[in-house]
PDB file of N, CA, C and O in Angstrom:
ATOM      1  N   MET A   1      73.317 105.238 257.237  1.00  0.00           N
ATOM      2  CA  MET A   1      73.554 104.569 258.496  1.00  0.00           C
ATOM      3  C   MET A   1      74.173 103.192 258.267  1.00  0.00           C
ATOM      4  O   MET A   1      75.130 102.820 258.946  1.00  0.00           O
ATOM      5  N   ILE A   2      73.631 102.438 257.318  1.00  0.00           N
ATOM      6  CA  ILE A   2      74.179 101.121 257.020  1.00  0.00           C
ATOM      7  C   ILE A   2      75.609 101.262 256.503  1.00  0.00           C
ATOM      8  O   ILE A   2      76.484 100.469 256.852  1.00  0.00           O
ATOM      9  N   SER A   3      75.839 102.273 255.672  1.00  0.00           N
ATOM     10  CA  SER A   3      77.185 102.466 255.127  1.00  0.00           C
ATOM     11  C   SER A   3      78.196 102.735 256.226  1.00  0.00           C
ATOM     12  O   SER A   3      79.325 102.249 256.159  1.00  0.00           O
ATOM     13  N   GLU A   4      77.807 103.504 257.238  1.00  0.00           N
ATOM     14  CA  GLU A   4      78.717 103.783 258.343  1.00  0.00           C
ATOM     15  C   GLU A   4      79.009 102.521 259.149  1.00  0.00           C
ATOM     16  O   GLU A   4      80.139 102.308 259.590  1.00  0.00           O
ATOM     17  N   LEU A   5      77.984 101.681 259.340  1.00  0.00           N
ATOM     18  CA  LEU A   5      78.169 100.431 260.067  1.00  0.00           C
ATOM     19  C   LEU A   5      79.110  99.505 259.307  1.00  0.00           C
ATOM     20  O   LEU A   5      80.009  98.907 259.898  1.00  0.00           O
ATOM     21  N   ILE A   6      78.906  99.389 258.014  1.00  0.00           N
ATOM     22  CA  ILE A   6      79.771  98.536 257.202  1.00  0.00           C
ATOM     23  C   ILE A   6      81.182  99.104 257.171  1.00  0.00           C
ATOM     24  O   ILE A   6      82.154  98.350 257.225  1.00  0.00           O
ATOM     25  N   ALA A   7      81.306 100.416 257.086  1.00  0.00           N
ATOM     26  CA  ALA A   7      82.623 101.047 257.073  1.00  0.00           C
ATOM     27  C   ALA A   7      83.355 100.791 258.394  1.00  0.00           C
ATOM     28  O   ALA A   7      84.572 100.609 258.406  1.00  0.00           O
ATOM     29  N   ALA A   8      82.618 100.778 259.495  1.00  0.00           N
ATOM     30  CA  ALA A   8      83.250 100.499 260.780  1.00  0.00           C
ATOM     31  C   ALA A   8      83.730  99.051 260.854  1.00  0.00           C
ATOM     32  O   ALA A   8      84.764  98.768 261.458  1.00  0.00           O
ATOM     33  N   MET A   9      82.974  98.129 260.233  1.00  0.00           N
ATOM     34  CA  MET A   9      83.380  96.723 260.236  1.00  0.00           C
ATOM     35  C   MET A   9      84.587  96.499 259.334  1.00  0.00           C
ATOM     36  O   MET A   9      85.446  95.673 259.645  1.00  0.00           O
ATOM     37  N   PHE A  10      84.660  97.217 258.233  1.00  0.00           N
ATOM     38  CA  PHE A  10      85.753  97.068 257.279  1.00  0.00           C
ATOM     39  C   PHE A  10      86.576  98.347 257.240  1.00  0.00           C
ATOM     40  O   PHE A  10      86.678  98.988 256.194  1.00  0.00           O
ATOM     41  N   SER A  11      87.155  98.719 258.358  1.00  0.00           N
ATOM     42  CA  SER A  11      87.931  99.951 258.401  1.00  0.00           C
ATOM     43  C   SER A  11      89.133  99.825 257.472  1.00  0.00           C
ATOM     44  O   SER A  11      89.813  98.799 257.435  1.00  0.00           O
ATOM     45  N   GLY A  12      89.364 100.861 256.750  1.00  0.00           N
ATOM     46  CA  GLY A  12      90.445 100.862 255.783  1.00  0.00           C
ATOM     47  C   GLY A  12      89.995 100.468 254.384  1.00  0.00           C
ATOM     48  O   GLY A  12      90.759 100.597 253.427  1.00  0.00           O
ATOM     49  N   VAL A  13      88.774  99.995 254.259  1.00  0.00           N
ATOM     50  CA  VAL A  13      88.231  99.608 252.958  1.00  0.00           C
ATOM     51  C   VAL A  13      87.178 100.636 252.576  1.00  0.00           C
ATOM     52  O   VAL A  13      86.275 100.930 253.358  1.00  0.00           O
ATOM     53  N   ASP A  14      87.297 101.178 251.375  1.00  0.00           N
ATOM     54  CA  ASP A  14      86.296 102.133 250.923  1.00  0.00           C
ATOM     55  C   ASP A  14      84.995 101.406 250.631  1.00  0.00           C
ATOM     56  O   ASP A  14      84.972 100.412 249.905  1.00  0.00           O
ATOM     57  N   VAL A  15      83.914 101.916 251.206  1.00  0.00           N
ATOM     58  CA  VAL A  15      82.599 101.309 251.012  1.00  0.00           C
ATOM     59  C   VAL A  15      81.825 102.185 250.046  1.00  0.00           C
ATOM     60  O   VAL A  15      81.568 103.359 250.315  1.00  0.00           O
ATOM     61  N   ASP A  16      81.457 101.598 248.918  1.00  0.00           N
ATOM     62  CA  ASP A  16      80.657 102.324 247.956  1.00  0.00           C
ATOM     63  C   ASP A  16      79.509 101.426 247.494  1.00  0.00           C
ATOM     64  O   ASP A  16      79.269 100.360 248.062  1.00  0.00           O
ATOM     65  N   GLU A  17      78.815 101.870 246.468  1.00  0.00           N
ATOM     66  CA  GLU A  17      77.641 101.128 246.003  1.00  0.00           C
ATOM     67  C   GLU A  17      78.010  99.740 245.491  1.00  0.00           C
ATOM     68  O   GLU A  17      77.251  98.789 245.675  1.00  0.00           O
ATOM     69  N   ARG A  18      79.154  99.622 244.858  1.00  0.00           N
ATOM     70  CA  ARG A  18      79.568  98.308 244.339  1.00  0.00           C
ATOM     71  C   ARG A  18      79.765  97.312 245.457  1.00  0.00           C
ATOM     72  O   ARG A  18      79.391  96.147 245.323  1.00  0.00           O
ATOM     73  N   PHE A  19      80.355  97.757 246.574  1.00  0.00           N
ATOM     74  CA  PHE A  19      80.567  96.875 247.719  1.00  0.00           C
ATOM     75  C   PHE A  19      79.229  96.395 248.264  1.00  0.00           C
ATOM     76  O   PHE A  19      79.069  95.213 248.570  1.00  0.00           O
ATOM     77  N   ILE A  20      78.279  97.295 248.386  1.00  0.00           N
ATOM     78  CA  ILE A  20      76.947  96.929 248.884  1.00  0.00           C
ATOM     79  C   ILE A  20      76.269  95.956 247.916  1.00  0.00           C
ATOM     80  O   ILE A  20      75.673  94.969 248.348  1.00  0.00           O
ATOM     81  N   MET A  21      76.356  96.224 246.626  1.00  0.00           N
ATOM     82  CA  MET A  21      75.719  95.340 245.649  1.00  0.00           C
ATOM     83  C   MET A  21      76.390  93.966 245.622  1.00  0.00           C
ATOM     84  O   MET A  21      75.700  92.964 245.437  1.00  0.00           O
ATOM     85  N   HIS A  22      77.710  93.887 245.800  1.00  0.00           N
ATOM     86  CA  HIS A  22      78.382  92.594 245.837  1.00  0.00           C
ATOM     87  C   HIS A  22      77.931  91.792 247.058  1.00  0.00           C
ATOM     88  O   HIS A  22      77.753  90.577 246.973  1.00  0.00           O
ATOM     89  N   ARG A  23      77.750  92.463 248.178  1.00  0.00           N
ATOM     90  CA  ARG A  23      77.232  91.778 249.366  1.00  0.00           C
ATOM     91  C   ARG A  23      75.818  91.282 249.121  1.00  0.00           C
ATOM     92  O   ARG A  23      75.468  90.169 249.513  1.00  0.00           O
ATOM     93  N   TYR A  24      75.013  92.099 248.480  1.00  0.00           N
ATOM     94  CA  TYR A  24      73.636  91.723 248.182  1.00  0.00           C
ATOM     95  C   TYR A  24      73.588  90.497 247.274  1.00  0.00           C
ATOM     96  O   TYR A  24      72.840  89.557 247.541  1.00  0.00           O
ATOM     97  N   TYR A  25      74.376  90.502 246.211  1.00  0.00           N
ATOM     98  CA  TYR A  25      74.377  89.377 245.273  1.00  0.00           C
ATOM     99  C   TYR A  25      74.915  88.110 245.931  1.00  0.00           C
ATOM    100  O   TYR A  25      74.374  87.026 245.714  1.00  0.00           O
ATOM    101  N   SER A  26      75.959  88.231 246.720  1.00  0.00           N
ATOM    102  CA  SER A  26      76.516  87.040 247.350  1.00  0.00           C
ATOM    103  C   SER A  26      75.534  86.445 248.360  1.00  0.00           C
ATOM    104  O   SER A  26      75.437  85.223 248.478  1.00  0.00           O
ATOM    105  N   THR A  27      74.816  87.283 249.077  1.00  0.00           N
ATOM    106  CA  THR A  27      73.805  86.790 250.008  1.00  0.00           C
ATOM    107  C   THR A  27      72.670  86.106 249.256  1.00  0.00           C
ATOM    108  O   THR A  27      72.162  85.074 249.695  1.00  0.00           O
ATOM    109  N   ARG A  28      72.279  86.670 248.143  1.00  0.00           N
ATOM    110  CA  ARG A  28      71.213  86.089 247.336  1.00  0.00           C
ATOM    111  C   ARG A  28      71.619  84.734 246.773  1.00  0.00           C
ATOM    112  O   ARG A  28      70.832  83.788 246.792  1.00  0.00           O
ATOM    113  N   VAL A  29      72.838  84.641 246.277  1.00  0.00           N
ATOM    114  CA  VAL A  29      73.330  83.370 245.748  1.00  0.00           C
ATOM    115  C   VAL A  29      73.420  82.329 246.862  1.00  0.00           C
ATOM    116  O   VAL A  29      73.066  81.168 246.655  1.00  0.00           O
ATOM    117  N   ALA A  30      73.886  82.733 248.028  1.00  0.00           N
ATOM    118  CA  ALA A  30      73.994  81.804 249.156  1.00  0.00           C
ATOM    119  C   ALA A  30      72.619  81.277 249.563  1.00  0.00           C
ATOM    120  O   ALA A  30      72.486  80.103 249.911  1.00  0.00           O
ATOM    121  N   MET A  31      71.603  82.125 249.524  1.00  0.00           N
ATOM    122  CA  MET A  31      70.271  81.667 249.881  1.00  0.00           C
ATOM    123  C   MET A  31      69.731  80.675 248.861  1.00  0.00           C
ATOM    124  O   MET A  31      69.123  79.672 249.234  1.00  0.00           O
ATOM    125  N   VAL A  32      69.943  80.943 247.595  1.00  0.00           N
ATOM    126  CA  VAL A  32      69.469  80.031 246.546  1.00  0.00           C
ATOM    127  C   VAL A  32      70.179  78.687 246.663  1.00  0.00           C
ATOM    128  O   VAL A  32      69.534  77.643 246.557  1.00  0.00           O
ATOM    129  N   VAL A  33      71.482  78.690 246.879  1.00  0.00           N
ATOM    130  CA  VAL A  33      72.228  77.448 247.028  1.00  0.00           C
ATOM    131  C   VAL A  33      71.739  76.684 248.258  1.00  0.00           C
ATOM    132  O   VAL A  33      71.578  75.465 248.204  1.00  0.00           O
ATOM    133  N   GLY A  34      71.506  77.380 249.350  1.00  0.00           N
ATOM    134  CA  GLY A  34      70.993  76.737 250.554  1.00  0.00           C
ATOM    135  C   GLY A  34      69.634  76.098 250.334  1.00  0.00           C
ATOM    136  O   GLY A  34      69.384  74.986 250.798  1.00  0.00           O
ATOM    137  N   MET A  35      68.755  76.797 249.627  1.00  0.00           N
ATOM    138  CA  MET A  35      67.430  76.244 249.359  1.00  0.00           C
ATOM    139  C   MET A  35      67.525  75.011 248.459  1.00  0.00           C
ATOM    140  O   MET A  35      66.825  74.025 248.690  1.00  0.00           O
ATOM    141  N   VAL A  36      68.376  75.055 247.448  1.00  0.00           N
ATOM    142  CA  VAL A  36      68.529  73.903 246.553  1.00  0.00           C
ATOM    143  C   VAL A  36      69.070  72.699 247.322  1.00  0.00           C
ATOM    144  O   VAL A  36      68.605  71.578 247.116  1.00  0.00           O
ATOM    145  N   LEU A  37      70.040  72.917 248.198  1.00  0.00           N
ATOM    146  CA  LEU A  37      70.590  71.822 248.984  1.00  0.00           C
ATOM    147  C   LEU A  37      69.551  71.219 249.930  1.00  0.00           C
ATOM    148  O   LEU A  37      69.475  69.998 250.073  1.00  0.00           O
ATOM    149  N   ILE A  38      68.762  72.060 250.564  1.00  0.00           N
ATOM    150  CA  ILE A  38      67.731  71.544 251.476  1.00  0.00           C
ATOM    151  C   ILE A  38      66.669  70.779 250.703  1.00  0.00           C
ATOM    152  O   ILE A  38      66.204  69.738 251.166  1.00  0.00           O
ATOM    153  N   VAL A  39      66.273  71.276 249.528  1.00  0.00           N
ATOM    154  CA  VAL A  39      65.296  70.551 248.708  1.00  0.00           C
ATOM    155  C   VAL A  39      65.868  69.194 248.299  1.00  0.00           C
ATOM    156  O   VAL A  39      65.178  68.177 248.374  1.00  0.00           O
ATOM    157  N   GLY A  40      67.122  69.180 247.867  1.00  0.00           N
ATOM    158  CA  GLY A  40      67.757  67.922 247.491  1.00  0.00           C
ATOM    159  C   GLY A  40      67.830  66.937 248.640  1.00  0.00           C
ATOM    160  O   GLY A  40      67.563  65.748 248.468  1.00  0.00           O
ATOM    161  N   TRP A  41      68.190  67.432 249.804  1.00  0.00           N
ATOM    162  CA  TRP A  41      68.277  66.570 250.985  1.00  0.00           C
ATOM    163  C   TRP A  41      66.902  66.031 251.365  1.00  0.00           C
ATOM    164  O   TRP A  41      66.771  64.855 251.705  1.00  0.00           O
ATOM    165  N   PHE A  42      65.881  66.875 251.310  1.00  0.00           N
ATOM    166  CA  PHE A  42      64.516  66.452 251.637  1.00  0.00           C
ATOM    167  C   PHE A  42      64.037  65.382 250.655  1.00  0.00           C
ATOM    168  O   PHE A  42      63.455  64.379 251.069  1.00  0.00           O
ATOM    169  N   ILE A  43      64.277  65.587 249.366  1.00  0.00           N
ATOM    170  CA  ILE A  43      63.861  64.602 248.358  1.00  0.00           C
ATOM    171  C   ILE A  43      64.639  63.304 248.539  1.00  0.00           C
ATOM    172  O   ILE A  43      64.063  62.222 248.424  1.00  0.00           O
ATOM    173  N   TYR A  44      65.930  63.393 248.819  1.00  0.00           N
ATOM    174  CA  TYR A  44      66.738  62.198 249.050  1.00  0.00           C
ATOM    175  C   TYR A  44      66.192  61.393 250.227  1.00  0.00           C
ATOM    176  O   TYR A  44      65.983  60.185 250.112  1.00  0.00           O
ATOM    177  N   GLU A  45      65.963  62.053 251.347  1.00  0.00           N
ATOM    178  CA  GLU A  45      65.440  61.360 252.524  1.00  0.00           C
ATOM    179  C   GLU A  45      64.079  60.735 252.251  1.00  0.00           C
ATOM    180  O   GLU A  45      63.785  59.643 252.738  1.00  0.00           O
ATOM    181  N   THR A  46      63.248  61.424 251.472  1.00  0.00           N
ATOM    182  CA  THR A  46      61.914  60.918 251.184  1.00  0.00           C
ATOM    183  C   THR A  46      61.967  59.714 250.250  1.00  0.00           C
ATOM    184  O   THR A  46      61.282  58.720 250.491  1.00  0.00           O
ATOM    185  N   LEU A  47      62.765  59.785 249.192  1.00  0.00           N
ATOM    186  CA  LEU A  47      62.794  58.709 248.203  1.00  0.00           C
ATOM    187  C   LEU A  47      63.648  57.524 248.629  1.00  0.00           C
ATOM    188  O   LEU A  47      63.221  56.378 248.487  1.00  0.00           O
ATOM    189  N   VAL A  48      64.842  57.775 249.145  1.00  0.00           N
ATOM    190  CA  VAL A  48      65.767  56.689 249.456  1.00  0.00           C
ATOM    191  C   VAL A  48      65.427  56.031 250.789  1.00  0.00           C
ATOM    192  O   VAL A  48      65.336  54.806 250.867  1.00  0.00           O
ATOM    193  N   ASN A  49      65.244  56.808 251.808  1.00  0.00           N
ATOM    194  CA  ASN A  49      64.994  56.250 253.137  1.00  0.00           C
ATOM    195  C   ASN A  49      63.506  56.097 253.441  1.00  0.00           C
ATOM    196  O   ASN A  49      63.135  55.583 254.496  1.00  0.00           O
ATOM    197  N   ASP A  50      62.665  56.538 252.527  1.00  0.00           N
ATOM    198  CA  ASP A  50      61.211  56.453 252.704  1.00  0.00           C
ATOM    199  C   ASP A  50      60.761  57.087 254.026  1.00  0.00           C
ATOM    200  O   ASP A  50      59.840  56.620 254.696  1.00  0.00           O
ATOM    201  N   ASN A  51      61.463  58.177 254.365  1.00  0.00           N
ATOM    202  CA  ASN A  51      61.178  58.859 255.623  1.00  0.00           C
ATOM    203  C   ASN A  51      61.294  60.361 255.390  1.00  0.00           C
ATOM    204  O   ASN A  51      62.402  60.899 255.409  1.00  0.00           O
ATOM    205  N   PRO A  52      60.172  61.053 255.171  1.00  0.00           N
ATOM    206  CA  PRO A  52      60.277  62.500 254.957  1.00  0.00           C
ATOM    207  C   PRO A  52      60.739  63.206 256.234  1.00  0.00           C
ATOM    208  O   PRO A  52      60.209  62.981 257.322  1.00  0.00           O
ATOM    209  N   ARG A  53      61.732  64.056 256.064  1.00  0.00           N
ATOM    210  CA  ARG A  53      62.241  64.837 257.198  1.00  0.00           C
ATOM    211  C   ARG A  53      61.478  66.145 257.258  1.00  0.00           C
ATOM    212  O   ARG A  53      61.745  67.059 256.479  1.00  0.00           O
ATOM    213  N   TRP A  54      60.535  66.239 258.174  1.00  0.00           N
ATOM    214  CA  TRP A  54      59.675  67.412 258.244  1.00  0.00           C
ATOM    215  C   TRP A  54      60.407  68.629 258.781  1.00  0.00           C
ATOM    216  O   TRP A  54      59.990  69.759 258.525  1.00  0.00           O
ATOM    217  N   ASP A  55      61.494  68.423 259.523  1.00  0.00           N
ATOM    218  CA  ASP A  55      62.266  69.568 259.977  1.00  0.00           C
ATOM    219  C   ASP A  55      62.924  70.290 258.793  1.00  0.00           C
ATOM    220  O   ASP A  55      62.984  71.519 258.770  1.00  0.00           O
ATOM    221  N   LEU A  56      63.414  69.526 257.813  1.00  0.00           N
ATOM    222  CA  LEU A  56      63.971  70.150 256.617  1.00  0.00           C
ATOM    223  C   LEU A  56      62.897  70.887 255.825  1.00  0.00           C
ATOM    224  O   LEU A  56      63.130  71.975 255.300  1.00  0.00           O
ATOM    225  N   PHE A  57      61.720  70.277 255.749  1.00  0.00           N
ATOM    226  CA  PHE A  57      60.611  70.908 255.048  1.00  0.00           C
ATOM    227  C   PHE A  57      60.214  72.226 255.717  1.00  0.00           C
ATOM    228  O   PHE A  57      59.945  73.213 255.032  1.00  0.00           O
ATOM    229  N   LEU A  58      60.177  72.243 257.042  1.00  0.00           N
ATOM    230  CA  LEU A  58      59.816  73.475 257.760  1.00  0.00           C
ATOM    231  C   LEU A  58      60.869  74.562 257.570  1.00  0.00           C
ATOM    232  O   LEU A  58      60.526  75.737 257.438  1.00  0.00           O
ATOM    233  N   ILE A  59      62.149  74.184 257.555  1.00  0.00           N
ATOM    234  CA  ILE A  59      63.209  75.166 257.303  1.00  0.00           C
ATOM    235  C   ILE A  59      63.071  75.736 255.894  1.00  0.00           C
ATOM    236  O   ILE A  59      63.206  76.942 255.686  1.00  0.00           O
ATOM    237  N   LEU A  60      62.802  74.864 254.939  1.00  0.00           N
ATOM    238  CA  LEU A  60      62.611  75.300 253.559  1.00  0.00           C
ATOM    239  C   LEU A  60      61.430  76.259 253.440  1.00  0.00           C
ATOM    240  O   LEU A  60      61.523  77.278 252.756  1.00  0.00           O
ATOM    241  N   MET A  61      60.332  75.939 254.099  1.00  0.00           N
ATOM    242  CA  MET A  61      59.152  76.812 254.055  1.00  0.00           C
ATOM    243  C   MET A  61      59.430  78.154 254.727  1.00  0.00           C
ATOM    244  O   MET A  61      58.951  79.187 254.260  1.00  0.00           O
ATOM    245  N   ALA A  62      60.198  78.152 255.816  1.00  0.00           N
ATOM    246  CA  ALA A  62      60.552  79.410 256.482  1.00  0.00           C
ATOM    247  C   ALA A  62      61.409  80.278 255.569  1.00  0.00           C
ATOM    248  O   ALA A  62      61.222  81.493 255.514  1.00  0.00           O
ATOM    249  N   MET A  63      62.351  79.661 254.849  1.00  0.00           N
ATOM    250  CA  MET A  63      63.187  80.417 253.919  1.00  0.00           C
ATOM    251  C   MET A  63      62.355  80.989 252.780  1.00  0.00           C
ATOM    252  O   MET A  63      62.531  82.145 252.396  1.00  0.00           O
ATOM    253  N   ALA A  64      61.447  80.179 252.242  1.00  0.00           N
ATOM    254  CA  ALA A  64      60.598  80.642 251.139  1.00  0.00           C
ATOM    255  C   ALA A  64      59.662  81.751 251.599  1.00  0.00           C
ATOM    256  O   ALA A  64      59.476  82.739 250.889  1.00  0.00           O
ATOM    257  N   LEU A  65      59.073  81.599 252.777  1.00  0.00           N
ATOM    258  CA  LEU A  65      58.174  82.629 253.303  1.00  0.00           C
ATOM    259  C   LEU A  65      58.914  83.939 253.552  1.00  0.00           C
ATOM    260  O   LEU A  65      58.381  85.014 253.280  1.00  0.00           O
ATOM    261  N   THR A  66      60.126  83.853 254.065  1.00  0.00           N
ATOM    262  CA  THR A  66      60.928  85.053 254.287  1.00  0.00           C
ATOM    263  C   THR A  66      61.238  85.750 252.974  1.00  0.00           C
ATOM    264  O   THR A  66      61.147  86.974 252.882  1.00  0.00           O
ATOM    265  N   LYS A  67      61.603  84.976 251.957  1.00  0.00           N
ATOM    266  CA  LYS A  67      61.927  85.547 250.643  1.00  0.00           C
ATOM    267  C   LYS A  67      60.709  86.238 250.038  1.00  0.00           C
ATOM    268  O   LYS A  67      60.815  87.367 249.557  1.00  0.00           O
ATOM    269  N   VAL A  68      59.557  85.574 250.058  1.00  0.00           N
ATOM    270  CA  VAL A  68      58.340  86.151 249.466  1.00  0.00           C
ATOM    271  C   VAL A  68      57.897  87.382 250.255  1.00  0.00           C
ATOM    272  O   VAL A  68      57.503  88.387 249.663  1.00  0.00           O
ATOM    273  N   THR A  69      57.958  87.313 251.571  1.00  0.00           N
ATOM    274  CA  THR A  69      57.573  88.463 252.402  1.00  0.00           C
ATOM    275  C   THR A  69      58.471  89.657 252.132  1.00  0.00           C
ATOM    276  O   THR A  69      57.990  90.786 252.038  1.00  0.00           O
ATOM    277  N   ALA A  70      59.772  89.418 252.007  1.00  0.00           N
ATOM    278  CA  ALA A  70      60.703  90.514 251.712  1.00  0.00           C
ATOM    279  C   ALA A  70      60.421  91.098 250.336  1.00  0.00           C
ATOM    280  O   ALA A  70      60.477  92.315 250.158  1.00  0.00           O
ATOM    281  N   MET A  71      60.116  90.244 249.359  1.00  0.00           N
ATOM    282  CA  MET A  71      59.811  90.747 248.011  1.00  0.00           C
ATOM    283  C   MET A  71      58.563  91.631 248.042  1.00  0.00           C
ATOM    284  O   MET A  71      58.541  92.694 247.422  1.00  0.00           O
ATOM    285  N   ILE A  72      57.538  91.201 248.751  1.00  0.00           N
ATOM    286  CA  ILE A  72      56.305  91.996 248.844  1.00  0.00           C
ATOM    287  C   ILE A  72      56.572  93.299 249.573  1.00  0.00           C
ATOM    288  O   ILE A  72      56.111  94.355 249.141  1.00  0.00           O
ATOM    289  N   TYR A  73      57.314  93.237 250.678  1.00  0.00           N
ATOM    290  CA  TYR A  73      57.611  94.437 251.458  1.00  0.00           C
ATOM    291  C   TYR A  73      58.376  95.470 250.615  1.00  0.00           C
ATOM    292  O   TYR A  73      58.020  96.649 250.596  1.00  0.00           O
ATOM    293  N   PHE A  74      59.425  95.017 249.921  1.00  0.00           N
ATOM    294  CA  PHE A  74      60.211  95.943 249.116  1.00  0.00           C
ATOM    295  C   PHE A  74      59.432  96.475 247.918  1.00  0.00           C
ATOM    296  O   PHE A  74      59.660  97.602 247.478  1.00  0.00           O
ATOM    297  N   ARG A  75      58.528  95.679 247.398  1.00  0.00           N
ATOM    298  CA  ARG A  75      57.687  96.150 246.294  1.00  0.00           C
ATOM    299  C   ARG A  75      56.745  97.261 246.765  1.00  0.00           C
ATOM    300  O   ARG A  75      56.513  98.233 246.046  1.00  0.00           O
ATOM    301  N   ILE A  76      56.212  97.111 247.962  1.00  0.00           N
ATOM    302  CA  ILE A  76      55.282  98.111 248.503  1.00  0.00           C
ATOM    303  C   ILE A  76      56.014  99.388 248.915  1.00  0.00           C
ATOM    304  O   ILE A  76      55.520 100.490 248.675  1.00  0.00           O
ATOM    305  N   THR A  77      57.173  99.250 249.525  1.00  0.00           N
ATOM    306  CA  THR A  77      57.848 100.421 250.097  1.00  0.00           C
ATOM    307  C   THR A  77      58.748 101.159 249.110  1.00  0.00           C
ATOM    308  O   THR A  77      59.123 102.303 249.370  1.00  0.00           O
ATOM    309  N   HIS A  78      59.103 100.545 247.997  1.00  0.00           N
ATOM    310  CA  HIS A  78      60.002 101.223 247.058  1.00  0.00           C
ATOM    311  C   HIS A  78      59.265 101.561 245.799  1.00  0.00           C
ATOM    312  O   HIS A  78      59.846 102.137 244.880  1.00  0.00           O
TER     313      HIS A  78
END
């Protein structure tokens, strides 16, 4: 079902396992880069401006909780 949806989005492009894995890896890398940037920004605001930005901290915690929950879910179901 997912393959058909992706094929409809990229008509004319053959969708195979490599395409799916490249999307998976790129999404994973993007999440790691996003988390590192948010951690850096949070530490910068805390140390330089002496003002912790709790909104950044909450976003970071939501990303971490989503990652851990997905890891547990996939471990149980696969």
